All heavy atoms as a GROMACS GRO file, in nm:
protein
  646
    1MET      N    1   9.588   9.577   8.738
    1MET     CA    2   9.594   9.715   8.694
    1MET      C    3   9.546   9.803   8.809
    1MET      O    4   9.446   9.774   8.872
    1MET     CB    5   9.501   9.738   8.576
    1MET     CG    6   9.537   9.663   8.452
    1MET     SD    7   9.415   9.689   8.318
    1MET     CE    8   9.437   9.861   8.284
    2LEU      N    9   9.618   9.909   8.833
    2LEU     CA   10   9.570  10.014   8.922
    2LEU      C   11   9.512  10.121   8.833
    2LEU      O   12   9.581  10.172   8.743
    2LEU     CB   13   9.686  10.071   9.006
    2LEU     CG   14   9.648  10.189   9.097
    2LEU    CD1   15   9.547  10.148   9.204
    2LEU    CD2   16   9.773  10.248   9.160
    3VAL      N   17   9.383  10.151   8.851
    3VAL     CA   18   9.317  10.246   8.762
    3VAL      C   19   9.245  10.354   8.845
    3VAL      O   20   9.210  10.333   8.961
    3VAL     CB   21   9.212  10.177   8.670
    3VAL    CG1   22   9.280  10.073   8.583
    3VAL    CG2   23   9.100  10.114   8.749
    4TRP      N   24   9.224  10.466   8.782
    4TRP     CA   25   9.144  10.574   8.840
    4TRP      C   26   9.009  10.570   8.769
    4TRP      O   27   9.002  10.562   8.647
    4TRP     CB   28   9.212  10.710   8.816
    4TRP     CG   29   9.131  10.826   8.862
    4TRP    CD1   30   9.072  10.920   8.782
    4TRP    CD2   31   9.102  10.864   8.995
    4TRP    NE1   32   9.007  11.011   8.859
    4TRP    CE2   33   9.022  10.979   8.991
    4TRP    CE3   34   9.132  10.811   9.120
    4TRP    CZ2   35   8.975  11.044   9.105
    4TRP    CZ3   36   9.085  10.873   9.235
    4TRP    CH2   37   9.008  10.989   9.226
    5VAL      N   38   8.904  10.576   8.850
    5VAL     CA   39   8.768  10.577   8.797
    5VAL      C   40   8.711  10.716   8.824
    5VAL      O   41   8.664  10.744   8.935
    5VAL     CB   42   8.680  10.468   8.862
    5VAL    CG1   43   8.544  10.464   8.795
    5VAL    CG2   44   8.747  10.332   8.856
    6PRO      N   45   8.717  10.805   8.723
    6PRO     CA   46   8.674  10.942   8.743
    6PRO      C   47   8.528  10.955   8.788
    6PRO      O   48   8.495  11.042   8.868
    6PRO     CB   49   8.694  11.009   8.608
    6PRO     CG   50   8.786  10.921   8.532
    6PRO     CD   51   8.768  10.783   8.588
    7ARG      N   52   8.444  10.870   8.736
    7ARG     CA   53   8.302  10.878   8.770
    7ARG      C   54   8.278  10.865   8.920
    7ARG      O   55   8.190  10.931   8.976
    7ARG     CB   56   8.227  10.770   8.694
    7ARG     CG   57   8.080  10.770   8.717
    7ARG     CD   58   8.012  10.668   8.631
    7ARG     NE   59   7.869  10.673   8.650
    7ARG     CZ   60   7.785  10.591   8.594
    7ARG    NH1   61   7.828  10.499   8.511
    7ARG    NH2   62   7.656  10.602   8.617
    8PHE      N   63   8.355  10.778   8.984
    8PHE     CA   64   8.338  10.756   9.129
    8PHE      C   65   8.450  10.822   9.211
    8PHE      O   66   8.451  10.811   9.332
    8PHE     CB   67   8.333  10.606   9.157
    8PHE     CG   68   8.222  10.537   9.084
    8PHE    CD1   69   8.250  10.443   8.987
    8PHE    CD2   70   8.090  10.567   9.111
    8PHE    CE1   71   8.149  10.378   8.917
    8PHE    CE2   72   7.987  10.504   9.042
    8PHE     CZ   73   8.016  10.410   8.946
    9LYS      N   74   8.545  10.885   9.141
    9LYS     CA   75   8.658  10.952   9.205
    9LYS      C   76   8.729  10.862   9.303
    9LYS      O   77   8.748  10.895   9.421
    9LYS     CB   78   8.612  11.083   9.272
    9LYS     CG   79   8.561  11.182   9.172
    9LYS     CD   80   8.526  11.313   9.235
    9LYS     CE   81   8.477  11.406   9.126
    9LYS     NZ   82   8.437  11.534   9.173
   10LYS      N   83   8.770  10.744   9.252
   10LYS     CA   84   8.843  10.652   9.338
   10LYS      C   85   8.935  10.562   9.256
   10LYS      O   86   8.918  10.544   9.137
   10LYS     CB   87   8.748  10.569   9.422
   10LYS     CG   88   8.668  10.467   9.343
   10LYS     CD   89   8.582  10.382   9.439
   10LYS     CE   90   8.533  10.258   9.370
   10LYS     NZ   91   8.470  10.167   9.463
   11LEU      N   92   9.033  10.507   9.328
   11LEU     CA   93   9.124  10.410   9.269
   11LEU      C   94   9.062  10.272   9.281
   11LEU      O   95   8.993  10.243   9.380
   11LEU     CB   96   9.258  10.410   9.342
   11LEU     CG   97   9.347  10.530   9.323
   11LEU    CD1   98   9.461  10.526   9.424
   11LEU    CD2   99   9.401  10.534   9.182
   12GLU      N  100   9.093  10.186   9.184
   12GLU     CA  101   9.051  10.046   9.192
   12GLU      C  102   9.163   9.958   9.138
   12GLU      O  103   9.242  10.001   9.053
   12GLU     CB  104   8.925  10.022   9.106
   12GLU     CG  105   8.801  10.078   9.170
   12GLU     CD  106   8.672  10.023   9.106
   12GLU    OE1  107   8.679   9.918   9.040
   12GLU    OE2  108   8.569  10.086   9.126
   13VAL      N  109   9.168   9.838   9.188
   13VAL     CA  110   9.262   9.736   9.138
   13VAL      C  111   9.178   9.638   9.059
   13VAL      O  112   9.081   9.581   9.111
   13VAL     CB  113   9.336   9.667   9.253
   13VAL    CG1  114   9.423   9.554   9.200
   13VAL    CG2  115   9.419   9.768   9.332
   14LEU      N  116   9.215   9.617   8.932
   14LEU     CA  117   9.138   9.529   8.845
   14LEU      C  118   9.227   9.421   8.786
   14LEU      O  119   9.345   9.445   8.759
   14LEU     CB  120   9.079   9.609   8.727
   14LEU     CG  121   8.991   9.729   8.761
   14LEU    CD1  122   8.954   9.801   8.633
   14LEU    CD2  123   8.866   9.684   8.835
   15GLN      N  124   9.169   9.305   8.767
   15GLN     CA  125   9.235   9.202   8.688
   15GLN      C  126   9.183   9.218   8.548
   15GLN      O  127   9.064   9.244   8.526
   15GLN     CB  128   9.199   9.063   8.739
   15GLN     CG  129   9.277   9.024   8.861
   15GLN     CD  130   9.249   8.878   8.894
   15GLN    OE1  131   9.135   8.841   8.917
   15GLN    NE2  132   9.353   8.798   8.897
   16CYS      N  133   9.269   9.200   8.452
   16CYS     CA  134   9.229   9.222   8.313
   16CYS      C  135   9.276   9.104   8.231
   16CYS      O  136   9.380   9.108   8.167
   16CYS     CB  137   9.291   9.352   8.265
   16CYS     SG  138   9.234   9.404   8.105
   17GLU      N  139   9.200   8.995   8.234
   17GLU     CA  140   9.235   8.878   8.157
   17GLU      C  141   9.196   8.898   8.012
   17GLU      O  142   9.091   8.954   7.981
   17GLU     CB  143   9.165   8.753   8.213
   17GLU     CG  144   9.209   8.627   8.148
   17GLU     CD  145   9.144   8.504   8.208
   17GLU    OE1  146   9.090   8.511   8.319
   17GLU    OE2  147   9.147   8.400   8.140
   18LYS      N  148   9.280   8.849   7.921
   18LYS     CA  149   9.257   8.863   7.778
   18LYS      C  150   9.230   9.008   7.741
   18LYS      O  151   9.133   9.041   7.674
   18LYS     CB  152   9.142   8.773   7.731
   18LYS     CG  153   9.172   8.626   7.751
   18LYS     CD  154   9.059   8.541   7.700
   18LYS     CE  155   9.093   8.395   7.727
   18LYS     NZ  156   8.984   8.307   7.692
   19HIS      N  157   9.321   9.095   7.784
   19HIS     CA  158   9.300   9.238   7.768
   19HIS      C  159   9.291   9.281   7.622
   19HIS      O  160   9.242   9.389   7.592
   19HIS     CB  161   9.404   9.320   7.843
   19HIS     CG  162   9.544   9.290   7.806
   19HIS    ND1  163   9.614   9.185   7.861
   19HIS    CD2  164   9.629   9.347   7.720
   19HIS    CE1  165   9.736   9.181   7.811
   19HIS    NE2  166   9.748   9.278   7.726
   20GLN      N  167   9.333   9.198   7.531
   20GLN     CA  168   9.316   9.235   7.390
   20GLN      C  169   9.168   9.233   7.351
   20GLN      O  170   9.130   9.294   7.252
   20GLN     CB  171   9.398   9.143   7.299
   20GLN     CG  172   9.342   9.004   7.280
   20GLN     CD  173   9.383   8.906   7.388
   20GLN    OE1  174   9.437   8.943   7.493
   20GLN    NE2  175   9.360   8.778   7.363
   21ASN      N  176   9.083   9.165   7.427
   21ASN     CA  177   8.941   9.158   7.397
   21ASN      C  178   8.857   9.244   7.490
   21ASN      O  179   8.735   9.242   7.484
   21ASN     CB  180   8.890   9.013   7.410
   21ASN     CG  181   8.960   8.920   7.313
   21ASN    OD1  182   9.000   8.959   7.206
   21ASN    ND2  183   8.976   8.796   7.353
   22LEU      N  184   8.920   9.318   7.580
   22LEU     CA  185   8.847   9.385   7.686
   22LEU      C  186   8.876   9.535   7.683
   22LEU      O  187   8.988   9.578   7.671
   22LEU     CB  188   8.889   9.328   7.821
   22LEU     CG  189   8.822   9.383   7.945
   22LEU    CD1  190   8.672   9.355   7.941
   22LEU    CD2  191   8.883   9.318   8.070
   23THR      N  192   8.771   9.612   7.696
   23THR     CA  193   8.786   9.756   7.710
   23THR      C  194   8.731   9.791   7.848
   23THR      O  195   8.623   9.748   7.887
   23THR     CB  196   8.705   9.831   7.604
   23THR    OG1  197   8.754   9.794   7.476
   23THR    CG2  198   8.718   9.981   7.619
   24LEU      N  199   8.807   9.868   7.924
   24LEU     CA  200   8.764   9.909   8.056
   24LEU      C  201   8.708  10.050   8.044
   24LEU      O  202   8.782  10.148   8.055
   24LEU     CB  203   8.881   9.902   8.155
   24LEU     CG  204   8.944   9.765   8.168
   24LEU    CD1  205   9.072   9.772   8.249
   24LEU    CD2  206   8.847   9.669   8.233
   25TRP      N  207   8.581  10.060   8.020
   25TRP     CA  208   8.518  10.189   7.998
   25TRP      C  209   8.526  10.276   8.123
   25TRP      O  210   8.495  10.234   8.232
   25TRP     CB  211   8.371  10.170   7.959
   25TRP     CG  212   8.357  10.098   7.829
   25TRP    CD1  213   8.325   9.966   7.813
   25TRP    CD2  214   8.380  10.150   7.700
   25TRP    NE1  215   8.325   9.933   7.680
   25TRP    CE2  216   8.359  10.044   7.607
   25TRP    CE3  217   8.416  10.274   7.650
   25TRP    CZ2  218   8.372  10.061   7.470
   25TRP    CZ3  219   8.430  10.289   7.515
   25TRP    CH2  220   8.408  10.184   7.426
   26GLY      N  221   8.571  10.400   8.102
   26GLY     CA  222   8.572  10.499   8.210
   26GLY      C  223   8.687  10.487   8.306
   26GLY      O  224   8.692  10.562   8.403
   27CYS      N  225   8.780  10.397   8.284
   27CYS     CA  226   8.895  10.379   8.373
   27CYS      C  227   9.019  10.439   8.308
   27CYS      O  228   9.038  10.426   8.188
   27CYS     CB  229   8.920  10.233   8.404
   27CYS     SG  230   8.788  10.152   8.492
   28ILE      N  231   9.104  10.497   8.388
   28ILE     CA  232   9.232  10.550   8.339
   28ILE      C  233   9.343  10.468   8.405
   28ILE      O  234   9.360  10.475   8.527
   28ILE     CB  235   9.247  10.699   8.372
   28ILE    CG1  236   9.131  10.779   8.311
   28ILE    CG2  237   9.383  10.750   8.325
   28ILE    CD1  238   9.125  10.922   8.360
   29PRO      N  239   9.419  10.388   8.330
   29PRO     CA  240   9.527  10.309   8.390
   29PRO      C  241   9.637  10.398   8.446
   29PRO      O  242   9.677  10.496   8.386
   29PRO     CB  243   9.582  10.228   8.272
   29PRO     CG  244   9.481  10.237   8.166
   29PRO     CD  245   9.405  10.365   8.187
   30ILE      N  246   9.684  10.362   8.566
   30ILE     CA  247   9.793  10.434   8.629
   30ILE      C  248   9.916  10.344   8.639
   30ILE      O  249  10.028  10.388   8.622
   30ILE     CB  250   9.751  10.483   8.770
   30ILE    CG1  251   9.637  10.582   8.756
   30ILE    CG2  252   9.869  10.545   8.843
   30ILE    CD1  253   9.580  10.625   8.888
   31PHE      N  254   9.891  10.216   8.664
   31PHE     CA  255  10.001  10.122   8.686
   31PHE      C  256   9.954   9.983   8.644
   31PHE      O  257   9.844   9.941   8.680
   31PHE     CB  258  10.038  10.123   8.835
   31PHE     CG  259  10.146  10.026   8.871
   31PHE    CD1  260  10.278  10.052   8.841
   31PHE    CD2  261  10.116   9.909   8.939
   31PHE    CE1  262  10.377   9.962   8.876
   31PHE    CE2  263  10.214   9.819   8.975
   31PHE     CZ  264  10.346   9.847   8.943
   32VAL      N  265  10.038   9.912   8.568
   32VAL     CA  266  10.001   9.779   8.519
   32VAL      C  267  10.119   9.683   8.540
   32VAL      O  268  10.232   9.716   8.508
   32VAL     CB  269   9.963   9.782   8.369
   32VAL    CG1  270   9.932   9.643   8.318
   32VAL    CG2  271   9.847   9.877   8.345
   33LEU      N  272  10.089   9.567   8.591
   33LEU     CA  273  10.187   9.459   8.601
   33LEU      C  274  10.138   9.347   8.511
   33LEU      O  275  10.033   9.288   8.536
   33LEU     CB  276  10.200   9.410   8.746
   33LEU     CG  277  10.284   9.284   8.767
   33LEU    CD1  278  10.425   9.302   8.713
   33LEU    CD2  279  10.285   9.245   8.913
   34ASP      N  280  10.214   9.317   8.408
   34ASP     CA  281  10.178   9.214   8.312
   34ASP      C  282  10.222   9.077   8.367
   34ASP      O  283  10.342   9.054   8.385
   34ASP     CB  284  10.247   9.242   8.179
   34ASP     CG  285  10.202   9.151   8.067
   34ASP    OD1  286  10.133   9.050   8.095
   34ASP    OD2  287  10.234   9.180   7.950
   35MET      N  288  10.128   8.990   8.391
   35MET     CA  289  10.156   8.858   8.445
   35MET      C  290  10.139   8.746   8.343
   35MET      O  291  10.140   8.629   8.379
   35MET     CB  292  10.069   8.830   8.569
   35MET     CG  293  10.104   8.916   8.688
   35MET     SD  294  10.277   8.898   8.740
   35MET     CE  295  10.284   8.726   8.784
   36TRP      N  296  10.122   8.779   8.216
   36TRP     CA  297  10.115   8.675   8.115
   36TRP      C  298  10.254   8.614   8.100
   36TRP      O  299  10.355   8.681   8.118
   36TRP     CB  300  10.070   8.732   7.982
   36TRP     CG  301   9.923   8.760   7.974
   36TRP    CD1  302   9.837   8.778   8.079
   36TRP    CD2  303   9.846   8.775   7.857
   36TRP    NE1  304   9.712   8.801   8.034
   36TRP    CE2  305   9.713   8.801   7.896
   36TRP    CE3  306   9.876   8.768   7.722
   36TRP    CZ2  307   9.612   8.820   7.806
   36TRP    CZ3  308   9.774   8.788   7.632
   36TRP    CH2  309   9.643   8.812   7.674
   37GLU      N  310  10.257   8.487   8.067
   37GLU     CA  311  10.384   8.417   8.058
   37GLU      C  312  10.483   8.484   7.962
   37GLU      O  313  10.603   8.484   7.985
   37GLU     CB  314  10.363   8.271   8.013
   37GLU     CG  315  10.305   8.185   8.121
   37GLU     CD  316  10.152   8.198   8.137
   37GLU    OE1  317  10.088   8.264   8.052
   37GLU    OE2  318  10.099   8.145   8.235
   38HIS      N  319  10.434   8.547   7.857
   38HIS     CA  320  10.525   8.610   7.761
   38HIS      C  321  10.606   8.722   7.824
   38HIS      O  322  10.710   8.759   7.775
   38HIS     CB  323  10.447   8.664   7.640
   38HIS     CG  324  10.364   8.784   7.671
   38HIS    ND1  325  10.230   8.772   7.705
   38HIS    CD2  326  10.393   8.915   7.678
   38HIS    CE1  327  10.180   8.892   7.728
   38HIS    NE2  328  10.278   8.981   7.713
   39SER      N  329  10.559   8.777   7.935
   39SER     CA  330  10.629   8.888   7.998
   39SER      C  331  10.748   8.844   8.083
   39SER      O  332  10.836   8.924   8.111
   39SER     CB  333  10.532   8.971   8.081
   39SER     OG  334  10.478   8.894   8.187
   40TYR      N  335  10.749   8.720   8.127
   40TYR     CA  336  10.856   8.678   8.217
   40TYR      C  337  10.920   8.542   8.187
   40TYR      O  338  11.026   8.512   8.239
   40TYR     CB  339  10.806   8.678   8.362
   40TYR     CG  340  10.698   8.578   8.390
   40TYR    CD1  341  10.726   8.445   8.424
   40TYR    CD2  342  10.564   8.615   8.381
   40TYR    CE1  343  10.627   8.354   8.449
   40TYR    CE2  344  10.463   8.523   8.406
   40TYR     CZ  345  10.495   8.393   8.439
   40TYR     OH  346  10.395   8.303   8.464
   41PHE      N  347  10.859   8.460   8.104
   41PHE     CA  348  10.901   8.320   8.096
   41PHE      C  349  11.043   8.302   8.046
   41PHE      O  350  11.115   8.216   8.096
   41PHE     CB  351  10.802   8.239   8.009
   41PHE     CG  352  10.822   8.092   8.026
   41PHE    CD1  353  10.768   8.027   8.134
   41PHE    CD2  354  10.897   8.019   7.935
   41PHE    CE1  355  10.786   7.891   8.153
   41PHE    CE2  356  10.917   7.881   7.952
   41PHE     CZ  357  10.860   7.818   8.062
   42LEU      N  358  11.089   8.377   7.948
   42LEU     CA  359  11.223   8.357   7.895
   42LEU      C  360  11.330   8.375   8.002
   42LEU      O  361  11.430   8.302   8.005
   42LEU     CB  362  11.250   8.451   7.778
   42LEU     CG  363  11.180   8.416   7.648
   42LEU    CD1  364  11.208   8.522   7.543
   42LEU    CD2  365  11.220   8.279   7.597
   43GLN      N  366  11.310   8.472   8.090
   43GLN     CA  367  11.412   8.498   8.191
   43GLN      C  368  11.384   8.424   8.323
   43GLN      O  369  11.476   8.373   8.386
   43GLN     CB  370  11.422   8.647   8.220
   43GLN     CG  371  11.535   8.681   8.315
   43GLN     CD  372  11.557   8.831   8.325
   43GLN    OE1  373  11.497   8.908   8.252
   43GLN    NE2  374  11.642   8.872   8.415
   44TYR      N  375  11.256   8.418   8.364
   44TYR     CA  376  11.223   8.364   8.496
   44TYR      C  377  11.157   8.226   8.494
   44TYR      O  378  11.125   8.170   8.599
   44TYR     CB  379  11.131   8.462   8.572
   44TYR     CG  380  11.200   8.591   8.600
   44TYR    CD1  381  11.184   8.700   8.512
   44TYR    CD2  382  11.284   8.606   8.708
   44TYR    CE1  383  11.249   8.821   8.537
   44TYR    CE2  384  11.348   8.724   8.734
   44TYR     CZ  385  11.332   8.832   8.647
   44TYR     OH  386  11.396   8.950   8.672
   45LYS      N  387  11.137   8.170   8.375
   45LYS     CA  388  11.069   8.041   8.357
   45LYS      C  389  10.934   8.046   8.429
   45LYS      O  390  10.858   8.137   8.405
   45LYS     CB  391  11.156   7.925   8.403
   45LYS     CG  392  11.292   7.921   8.336
   45LYS     CD  393  11.279   7.906   8.187
   45LYS     CE  394  11.416   7.904   8.119
   45LYS     NZ  395  11.414   7.959   7.988
   46ALA      N  396  10.905   7.952   8.515
   46ALA     CA  397  10.775   7.949   8.583
   46ALA      C  398  10.780   8.016   8.720
   46ALA      O  399  10.686   8.007   8.797
   46ALA     CB  400  10.731   7.804   8.600
   47ASN      N  401  10.887   8.089   8.747
   47ASN     CA  402  10.904   8.151   8.879
   47ASN      C  403  10.843   8.291   8.882
   47ASN      O  404  10.915   8.392   8.875
   47ASN     CB  405  11.052   8.154   8.917
   47ASN     CG  406  11.072   8.186   9.063
   47ASN    OD1  407  10.983   8.234   9.130
   47ASN    ND2  408  11.193   8.159   9.110
   48ARG      N  409  10.712   8.297   8.893
   48ARG     CA  410  10.643   8.427   8.895
   48ARG      C  411  10.685   8.513   9.014
   48ARG      O  412  10.696   8.635   9.002
   48ARG     CB  413  10.492   8.407   8.902
   48ARG     CG  414  10.431   8.366   8.772
   48ARG     CD  415  10.283   8.357   8.787
   48ARG     NE  416  10.221   8.337   8.657
   48ARG     CZ  417  10.092   8.336   8.637
   48ARG    NH1  418  10.010   8.352   8.737
   48ARG    NH2  419  10.045   8.318   8.517
   49ALA      N  420  10.706   8.451   9.127
   49ALA     CA  421  10.744   8.526   9.247
   49ALA      C  422  10.874   8.603   9.227
   49ALA      O  423  10.886   8.719   9.266
   49ALA     CB  424  10.754   8.432   9.367
   50GLU      N  425  10.970   8.539   9.162
   50GLU     CA  426  11.100   8.606   9.135
   50GLU      C  427  11.080   8.722   9.036
   50GLU      O  428  11.143   8.826   9.048
   50GLU     CB  429  11.200   8.504   9.084
   50GLU     CG  430  11.343   8.551   9.089
   50GLU     CD  431  11.392   8.578   9.232
   50GLU    OE1  432  11.351   8.509   9.325
   50GLU    OE2  433  11.474   8.670   9.245
   51TYR      N  434  10.995   8.701   8.937
   51TYR     CA  435  10.963   8.807   8.841
   51TYR      C  436  10.902   8.927   8.911
   51TYR      O  437  10.942   9.043   8.889
   51TYR     CB  438  10.868   8.752   8.736
   51TYR     CG  439  10.803   8.856   8.647
   51TYR    CD1  440  10.876   8.928   8.555
   51TYR    CD2  441  10.666   8.882   8.658
   51TYR    CE1  442  10.816   9.023   8.473
   51TYR    CE2  443  10.605   8.977   8.578
   51TYR     CZ  444  10.681   9.048   8.486
   51TYR     OH  445  10.620   9.141   8.406
   52ILE      N  446  10.806   8.904   8.999
   52ILE     CA  447  10.741   9.012   9.072
   52ILE      C  448  10.842   9.085   9.161
   52ILE      O  449  10.842   9.208   9.168
   52ILE     CB  450  10.621   8.961   9.154
   52ILE    CG1  451  10.512   8.911   9.060
   52ILE    CG2  452  10.568   9.069   9.248
   52ILE    CD1  453  10.402   8.833   9.128
   53LYS      N  454  10.928   9.009   9.226
   53LYS     CA  455  11.030   9.068   9.313
   53LYS      C  456  11.123   9.160   9.232
   53LYS      O  457  11.153   9.272   9.273
   53LYS     CB  458  11.110   8.957   9.381
   53LYS     CG  459  11.209   9.004   9.483
   53LYS     CD  460  11.275   8.886   9.549
   53LYS     CE  461  11.378   8.930   9.650
   53LYS     NZ  462  11.446   8.816   9.712
   54ALA      N  463  11.164   9.114   9.116
   54ALA     CA  464  11.251   9.195   9.030
   54ALA      C  465  11.176   9.317   8.978
   54ALA      O  466  11.232   9.428   8.971
   54ALA     CB  467  11.303   9.111   8.914
   55PHE      N  468  11.049   9.298   8.943
   55PHE     CA  469  10.967   9.409   8.895
   55PHE      C  470  10.954   9.519   8.999
   55PHE      O  471  10.961   9.637   8.968
   55PHE     CB  472  10.830   9.355   8.854
   55PHE     CG  473  10.741   9.458   8.789
   55PHE    CD1  474  10.757   9.489   8.656
   55PHE    CD2  475  10.644   9.523   8.861
   55PHE    CE1  476  10.676   9.583   8.594
   55PHE    CE2  477  10.562   9.618   8.801
   55PHE     CZ  478  10.579   9.649   8.668
   56GLU      N  479  10.936   9.478   9.124
   56GLU     CA  480  10.923   9.576   9.233
   56GLU      C  481  11.046   9.664   9.245
   56GLU      O  482  11.036   9.778   9.289
   56GLU     CB  483  10.898   9.505   9.366
   56GLU     CG  484  10.760   9.443   9.376
   56GLU     CD  485  10.742   9.359   9.501
   56GLU    OE1  486  10.841   9.323   9.568
   56GLU    OE2  487  10.625   9.329   9.531
   57ASN      N  488  11.161   9.613   9.205
   57ASN     CA  489  11.284   9.690   9.215
   57ASN      C  490  11.297   9.798   9.109
   57ASN      O  491  11.385   9.884   9.121
   57ASN     CB  492  11.405   9.597   9.206
   57ASN     CG  493  11.418   9.511   9.328
   57ASN    OD1  494  11.386   9.552   9.439
   57ASN    ND2  495  11.464   9.389   9.311
   58ILE      N  496  11.215   9.795   9.005
   58ILE     CA  497  11.227   9.896   8.901
   58ILE      C  498  11.107   9.990   8.894
   58ILE      O  499  11.102  10.078   8.809
   58ILE     CB  500  11.247   9.831   8.762
   58ILE    CG1  501  11.128   9.745   8.722
   58ILE    CG2  502  11.378   9.754   8.758
   58ILE    CD1  503  11.129   9.704   8.575
   59ILE      N  504  11.012   9.973   8.984
   59ILE     CA  505  10.895  10.063   8.985
   59ILE      C  506  10.939  10.202   9.027
   59ILE      O  507  11.006  10.220   9.128
   59ILE     CB  508  10.786  10.013   9.081
   59ILE    CG1  509  10.736   9.876   9.038
   59ILE    CG2  510  10.671  10.113   9.091
   59ILE    CD1  511  10.648   9.808   9.141
   60ASN      N  512  10.900  10.301   8.950
   60ASN     CA  513  10.929  10.440   8.984
   60ASN      C  514  10.800  10.502   9.040
   60ASN      O  515  10.714  10.550   8.965
   60ASN     CB  516  10.978  10.517   8.862
   60ASN     CG  517  11.025  10.655   8.899
   60ASN    OD1  518  10.975  10.717   8.990
   60ASN    ND2  519  11.122  10.705   8.822
   61TRP      N  520  10.789  10.497   9.172
   61TRP     CA  521  10.667  10.544   9.236
   61TRP      C  522  10.647  10.694   9.217
   61TRP      O  523  10.532  10.742   9.221
   61TRP     CB  524  10.666  10.508   9.384
   61TRP     CG  525  10.653  10.361   9.405
   61TRP    CD1  526  10.748  10.272   9.446
   61TRP    CD2  527  10.535  10.281   9.380
   61TRP    NE1  528  10.698  10.145   9.450
   61TRP    CE2  529  10.569  10.147   9.410
   61TRP    CE3  530  10.406  10.311   9.335
   61TRP    CZ2  531  10.477  10.043   9.399
   61TRP    CZ3  532  10.316  10.206   9.323
   61TRP    CH2  533  10.352  10.075   9.355
   62ASN      N  534  10.752  10.768   9.195
   62ASN     CA  535  10.737  10.913   9.170
   62ASN      C  536  10.660  10.937   9.040
   62ASN      O  537  10.575  11.026   9.033
   62ASN     CB  538  10.874  10.981   9.163
   62ASN     CG  539  10.941  10.988   9.297
   62ASN    OD1  540  10.874  11.001   9.400
   62ASN    ND2  541  11.071  10.974   9.298
   63ILE      N  542  10.690  10.859   8.936
   63ILE     CA  543  10.618  10.875   8.809
   63ILE      C  544  10.472  10.833   8.825
   63ILE      O  545  10.381  10.901   8.777
   63ILE     CB  546  10.687  10.794   8.697
   63ILE    CG1  547  10.821  10.857   8.662
   63ILE    CG2  548  10.597  10.783   8.574
   63ILE    CD1  549  10.904  10.778   8.566
   64ILE      N  550  10.449  10.724   8.896
   64ILE     CA  551  10.312  10.679   8.919
   64ILE      C  552  10.234  10.784   8.998
   64ILE      O  553  10.118  10.815   8.968
   64ILE     CB  554  10.311  10.542   8.988
   64ILE    CG1  555  10.370  10.438   8.894
   64ILE    CG2  556  10.170  10.503   9.034
   64ILE    CD1  557  10.403  10.306   8.959
   65ASN      N  558  10.297  10.842   9.098
   65ASN     CA  559  10.232  10.946   9.177
   65ASN      C  560  10.200  11.068   9.092
   65ASN      O  561  10.093  11.128   9.104
   65ASN     CB  562  10.321  10.985   9.295
   65ASN     CG  563  10.253  11.080   9.388
   65ASN    OD1  564  10.139  11.058   9.429
   65ASN    ND2  565  10.321  11.188   9.422
   66LYS      N  566  10.291  11.106   9.002
   66LYS     CA  567  10.265  11.220   8.912
   66LYS      C  568  10.148  11.190   8.819
   66LYS      O  569  10.066  11.279   8.794
   66LYS     CB  570  10.390  11.254   8.832
   66LYS     CG  571  10.496  11.323   8.914
   66LYS     CD  572  10.619  11.351   8.831
   66LYS     CE  573  10.729  11.408   8.922
   66LYS     NZ  574  10.854  11.430   8.849
   67ARG      N  575  10.139  11.068   8.768
   67ARG     CA  576  10.024  11.031   8.684
   67ARG      C  577   9.893  11.046   8.763
   67ARG      O  578   9.795  11.101   8.713
   67ARG     CB  579  10.036  10.885   8.639
   67ARG     CG  580  10.138  10.859   8.537
   67ARG     CD  581  10.136  10.713   8.499
   67ARG     NE  582  10.254  10.682   8.422
   67ARG     CZ  583  10.302  10.560   8.408
   67ARG    NH1  584  10.244  10.459   8.465
   67ARG    NH2  585  10.411  10.540   8.336
   68PHE      N  586   9.896  10.996   8.885
   68PHE     CA  587   9.777  11.004   8.969
   68PHE      C  588   9.738  11.148   8.998
   68PHE      O  589   9.621  11.186   8.984
   68PHE     CB  590   9.799  10.926   9.101
   68PHE     CG  591   9.684  10.937   9.194
   68PHE    CD1  592   9.564  10.876   9.165
   68PHE    CD2  593   9.698  11.007   9.313
   68PHE    CE1  594   9.457  10.885   9.254
   68PHE    CE2  595   9.592  11.016   9.402
   68PHE     CZ  596   9.471  10.956   9.373
   69GLU      N  597   9.835  11.229   9.034
   69GLU     CA  598   9.807  11.370   9.061
   69GLU      C  599   9.750  11.440   8.939
   69GLU      O  600   9.658  11.520   8.950
   69GLU     CB  601   9.936  11.441   9.110
   69GLU     CG  602   9.977  11.402   9.248
   69GLU     CD  603  10.107  11.465   9.290
   69GLU    OE1  604  10.174  11.530   9.206
   69GLU    OE2  605  10.145  11.450   9.408
   70LYS      N  606   9.809  11.413   8.822
   70LYS     CA  607   9.764  11.478   8.702
   70LYS      C  608   9.618  11.445   8.669
   70LYS      O  609   9.539  11.534   8.639
   70LYS     CB  610   9.853  11.436   8.583
   70LYS     CG  611   9.813  11.503   8.453
   70LYS     CD  612   9.903  11.459   8.340
   70LYS     CE  613   9.856  11.526   8.212
   70LYS     NZ  614   9.919  11.472   8.095
   71ILE      N  615   9.579  11.321   8.678
   71ILE     CA  616   9.443  11.285   8.640
   71ILE      C  617   9.341  11.323   8.746
   71ILE      O  618   9.226  11.347   8.714
   71ILE     CB  619   9.429  11.137   8.602
   71ILE    CG1  620   9.469  11.045   8.713
   71ILE    CG2  621   9.500  11.107   8.475
   71ILE    CD1  622   9.452  10.899   8.683
   72THR      N  623   9.384  11.329   8.872
   72THR     CA  624   9.286  11.367   8.974
   72THR      C  625   9.265  11.517   8.981
   72THR      O  626   9.164  11.563   9.031
   72THR     CB  627   9.327  11.315   9.114
   72THR    OG1  628   9.459  11.361   9.145
   72THR    CG2  629   9.323  11.164   9.117
   73LEU      N  630   9.359  11.593   8.925
   73LEU     CA  631   9.342  11.739   8.921
   73LEU      C  632   9.260  11.785   8.801
   73LEU      O  633   9.213  11.897   8.797
   73LEU     CB  634   9.478  11.807   8.919
   73LEU     CG  635   9.562  11.791   9.045
   73LEU    CD1  636   9.700  11.854   9.026
   73LEU    CD2  637   9.492  11.852   9.166
   74GLU      N  638   9.243  11.698   8.701
   74GLU     CA  639   9.168  11.735   8.581
   74GLU      C  640   9.021  11.737   8.609
   74GLU      O  641   8.963  11.675   8.690
   74GLU     CB  642   9.200  11.636   8.468
   74GLU     CG  643   9.343  11.649   8.421
   74GLU     CD  644   9.378  11.548   8.311
   74GLU    OE1  645   9.296  11.459   8.281
   74GLU    OE2  646   9.486  11.562   8.257
   0.00000   0.00000   0.00000
């Protein structure tokens, strides 16, 4: 996860294992790549690298940049 931490006014990259049980207090998610098997296994089987490569092709950096601008201006 790429998150904004308003308290420290900085970006951080976090791993979030078992995110259904975890709350990231004070962080605002900007970008998330889901690496659990349910997100890619049906199409990519065990080939995580191919999944990531395909994922990179659909990232809209303009939207991510707008999210970042919006939260850092608040």
